[in-house]
C-alpha positions in Angstrom: 1.4 -11.8 -5.0 -0.5 -10.5 -7.9 1.2 -10.2 -11.3 2.5 -6.6 -11.5 2.3 -6.8 -15.3 -1.5 -6.4 -15.1 -1.4 -3.0 -13.4 -2.9 -0.3 -15.6 -0.1 2.4 -15.3 -2.3 5.0 -17.0 -5.0 4.8 -14.3 -2.7 4.0 -11.4 -3.0 6.4 -8.4 0.0 8.3 -7.2 0.5 8.1 -3.4 2.9 10.1 -1.3 4.3 9.8 2.2 2.4 12.2 4.5 -0.7 12.0 2.4 -3.9 10.1 2.9 -5.3 7.0 1.3 -8.4 8.0 -0.7 -11.6 7.1 1.1 -13.2 5.6 -2.0 -10.3 3.2 -2.5 -10.2 1.8 1.0 -12.2 -1.3 0.1 -9.7 -2.2 -2.6 -6.8 -2.4 -0.2 -5.8 -6.0 0.4 -3.6 -7.6 3.1 0.1 -7.6 2.3 1.1 -10.8 0.5 2.8 -13.3 2.8 5.8 -13.5 0.5 6.6 -9.8 1.2 6.4 -9.9 5.0 10.1 -11.0 5.4 11.3 -8.4 2.9 9.9 -5.3 4.6 10.5 -3.9 8.1 7.5 -4.2 10.5 5.1 -1.2 10.7 5.2 1.2 13.6 2.9 0.3 16.6 -0.7 1.0 15.7 -0.1 1.0 11.9 -0.9 -1.6 9.3 0.5 -2.6 6.0 -1.6 -3.2 2.9 -1.2 -3.8 -0.8 -2.8 -1.7 -3.4 -2.1 -1.6 -7.2 1.6 -2.3 -6.9 2.2 -0.3 -3.7 2.9 -1.6 -0.2 1.3 1.1 2.0 2.1 1.6 5.7 -1.0 3.5 7.0 -2.9 4.4 10.1 -6.1 2.3 10.1 -8.1 5.1 11.8 -7.2 8.1 9.6 -5.6 6.3 6.6 -2.6 8.6 6.9 0.3 7.2 4.8 3.4 6.8 6.9 5.5 5.0 4.3 5.1 3.3 1.0 7.0 1.1 -1.3 6.3 1.2 -5.1 6.9 -2.3 -6.4 6.5 -1.3 -10.0 9.1 1.4 -10.0 
């Protein structure tokens, strides 16, 4: 997992459950680090989990609807 100390909190986006992942940032989403897989529940069928700027995001890969998220910095 990336070092959370390097996250620029002033430029960090704010996500909310029920919102959508910004289209321009989709390319920056990375797979969930393997170390976190055992610590979070599995996503609902059809959804994926990704990591972005200190967030674990559970999203629909077709619409990028955010079903759930975990803020690792908070």
